[in-house]
N, C-alpha and C positions, 0 to 999 in steps of 0.2 A: 554637232559632236555626238558620238555614241560610245558608251562604255558598257562592258559586260561584266558586272560584278559577280563574285562567287557568292554562294548562299550564306556563308558564314560572316564575311566581313564586307560584303558588297554594299549593304545599305549605308554604312558609315562612309565609305569612299564615295558613293554617289552623292550623298548629302554634302560632303565637303567640296566636291567639284561643282555641284550646282550653285553653292554659295558664290563661286567665281563665274560660273557660266549657267544661268538659269535656263538656257535653251537645251541643256543636255537631256538626252534620252538614254535611259539605262534598261537593261533587261537581264535576267538570270538565264543561264544556260538551260535551254529547253531539254537537252538530252539528260542533264542531271535532274531536272524537276521530274521528267517522266520516269526515270529510274526510281526516285524516291517515292513517287505516287504509286508505283507498281508494288511496293513492298507490303501492302496490307494483305492479310490472309486470316480467315477464321482460325480459331484456336485448334479445332479439331483437324483441319487441313494442315496446319503447322505441325501437329503431331505426326501426321502421315509423312510430311516432308522430312522431318527430323529422322524418322525411322528409315526412310529411303536413303538419306545421306549416311546414316550409320552403316547400312548394308553396303553401299558403295565403298565407304572407307574401309570396312572389313576386308573386302575383296581386293582393293587397291593398295592398302597400307603396306602389306608384306609382299615381297618379291616371290615367295613360295605360292601364296594364294593367287597372285596375278598370273603365274605360269600354269598353275593347275586349272584355273578358270579358262585360260586360253586354250589349253589342251581339250578341255570339255567342249568349248564352242567349235573347235575344229572337228571333233568327233561328231557333233551334232549338225555339222555343215551349216553353221550359222552365218548370217550375212556379216556380222561383226564378231570380233574376238576379244574385245576389251571395253571396259566401261570408261567413262570420263571422270577425271578427278574433280572433286568439289572444291570450291574456294568461296570463302565468306566475303571476299573484297567485292566481287561482282554478283549482285543479286540475280541479274537476268541470265548469268551463266548456268543457273539452275535448270533452265529450260532444256539446254543440251544434255545435261546430266540425267534428268528425269526421262527425256526422250529415248536416250540410249538404254536406260534401265528398263523402260517399259518394252522396248523392242526385244530385249534379252531376258524377259521376266521368267520364261520357262527354264532357261539355262541357270538363271540366278537361284530359282527355287530348288533345282536339283543339286546345285552346288552347296547351298546352305544346308540341305538335308545330309549331304555327304560329309560335310564338316561337323555335323552334330550340333548345329546352332539352332536348337529347337525354338528358342524364343523369337529369333529373327524369322525362322522359317514359318512358324504358325501365324505370326503377325503378317508376314509378307503374302502368304497364301490366302488370307481371309478375303472374302468377297467385298466387303466394305473397303478394305485397303486397296484392292485392285481397281475398283470403280473410282475411288477418290484419286488415285494415282493417275488413272486415265484422263480425269478432268484436269488435274494439275499440269499434265503434259500439254493438253490443248490450250489451256489459258496462258501458260508460259510461252508457248509457241506464238500465240497471238501478240503477247507483250514484246516478244523478240522482233516480230515483224514490224510492229510500230517503231521500235527503236531503230531498225535498219532504215526505215523510210525517213527518219529524221536525220540520217547521216548522208553526207555527199557534199561536193564542192559547190555545186550550182543551185543550191536550195536557199530560198530567201525565208524570212521570218513569217510571211503570209502563208507560204506552203506549209511551214511547220505547224502553224495554228490550224490550218485546214486538216492536217493529219490527226491532230489531237482531238478536234471536234468530231471527226469521222469515227474515231475510236470510242468516244464517249457515247455517241449515237448507237454504235454497235452493242455497247453494254446494255442499253435500255432494250434493244431488240433480243439480246440473249436472255435477259431477265424474263421477258414476256414469253418467250418460247419455252423456257424451262418450266414456268408456271403452268403452261398448257401441256406439260409432259412431253415436249418436243426437244430432243437433244441434237437435232441435226446440225447445229452450229458448232458442235464439238465432235470432231471426227472419231477420236479414240474412244470418247465416252459413249458416243452413239453405238459404236461397235461392241463395246463391253456390255451394253445394256440389251443387246440382241436377244440373249437368252435369260436376262434377269430383269426384274422390275427395280425402279429407282426407289430406294429407301426413303421414307418421308423425312427423317432427319437429314440425310445427305441431300435430299432435294432442297430443303430449306437452306442448307449451307450454300448450295450452288446458286440459289435465288439471292441470298444475302451478299455473297461475295462481289458480283457485278455492281450492286448498289454501293457497297463500300469502296470499291475501286473508283466509281464515279464520284463519290464524295471526296476522295483523296485528290483526284484530278482537278476537281473544282477548287479545292483548297490551294493547290500548287499553281493553278491557272485561273485566279479569280476574275481577271479582267478580260478573258478570252472573248466573250460575247461583245463587250463594249468596244474592243479594238476591231472586231469584225465590222462593226457599223462605222467606226471612224475611218477605216481603211477601204471602205466600199468603193470610193472613187478611183482607187488605184487599180483595182481589178477590172473595172470597166467604166470609165467616165461617161460613156454614151448610154449606159443603162442605169444611171444614177440620178437622183433628184437634188435639186439645188439645196434643199433643206438638209440634206445629209453631208453637206460640206461646210467647213468653218466659214464664218462670215468674211474673213480677210481673203478667202480664195474664191468666193462665189461669182464675182464678175468675170474673172479669168475662166472659171469653170464653164459658165454659160457660153463664152466665146469658143471654147474648145468643144463643147458638146454639140454645137451647130456647125463645126467645121467638118465638111463632108470628106475632104482629103485626109484629115486626121482620123476619121472613122474608118476609112479604107486602110490607112497604115496600121491602125490598131489590130485589124484582122490578120495582118501578115507578119507582125513583129511580136517579140516577147515584151513583157512589161518594162524591163530595164531599157531595152533599146528604144522603145516608143518614148518613154519619158525623157531620155537623154536627147532624142531628136527635137523634141518640142521645148526643151529647157530655154533656148533663146527666145521663143515666141511667147510662151507662158511661163515665165520664170518663177512666179510665187508657187503656184500649184505643183509644177514640175519639180521644184526644189523640195517641196514637202514630201512628194511621192518618193523621190530618190533617197531622201533621208531614211525612210522606212525600208525601202528595198535594199539599201546598202548596209543595214544593221546586221551584225553577226548574231544569229539566233542561238548558236551553240559554240562550244569550244572545239568543235570537230576539227577545223583546220589547224588549230594550234596543236592538238594532240596528235594529229597526222604528221606535223613537222617534227615533234619530239620523237616519234616513232622512226621517222626517216633519219634523224640525227643518230639515234642509237644503232640503226642498221649500218650507217656509213662510218661512224667514228667508233670502232670497236677497241678492245684493249690492245690489239696488236697495231692499231694505227692511231694511238692516242695523241701523237704529236702532229697529226695531219691538220692542215688549215683547210676547213671544209666549207668556207663561205661559198666559193664558186660551185662546188659539187652540190651543196644543199640548195642553192638557188636553182640549179638545172633540175634537180630532182623534184622540186616543188612547183616549178613552172608549168603553167597550162599550155605553153607554146611548144609544139612538137618541132624536132629538128627538120630541116630541109635536106633530104638525102643527096639531092643533086649538088648542093653546095659542099657537103662532106666529101663526096666523091671527087669533086673538082680540087 
């Protein structure tokens, strides 16, 4: 049995269920943990982020300012004509906001000057602000990319953990590169530094931030390395040692490891298909592998279902019985066109 508790009340629920069923395996939603771990930011960078949000809100809050800014962008033949709205609910949405703001930074500076917002304009135009903004755009873009990799219908918890480990390794790489004065990992920052040198204080902030991020990821994923070792046999039982497998599975593991047909099947099948096929032959180790592979690593599917529900059952169709429609919308089985035509 597997449960996925929320971060607030999940521990209490898991504890009570484990009292009835000790074999329960529980996990927190990886998407939520990743989003929480991503929230760390040095105070100086947080100040830049807050100013950027205030600038966006100033332009977007009023209909007049929005129209004037749109006209300005049209006159300058800009690729975009509007900024994105900011929301405090979704931290990672700041990546889209900052990205658009950085793309339209020249237009924004002109607009602030025309509106006589000297405080915003001077702050926004300062060299330190622009370089820090470029870094924030890059780091939020990287965090958004990780978040997207964690989403999807056919992603198992092992793949989730691989994605998190890869990002943590990148953080170490980025820190080392910046220490050497190399900003190649950050596209916008590298471009912004083409004609400027990286200030020592800002350099220290950029060095500190990946370290702080990694510390937060370790805090929210404390057992990620232990699980990697425990799940090694699932990834490839033919390149795993017997000592890496729990005692109760070791004899079956050895039989599987020296099964030539199984080794050939493993090359051609995905993990789930392989372990399902060999469940009747090696029930103990296959059952353990499938328990892990069938765990829900995130609430992605549940949230997708809620989004589909909202799209189908609108206020104009609030009396609609959507059970059949929802099942069809969420099903992974596509319709057979020839049957529909017939």
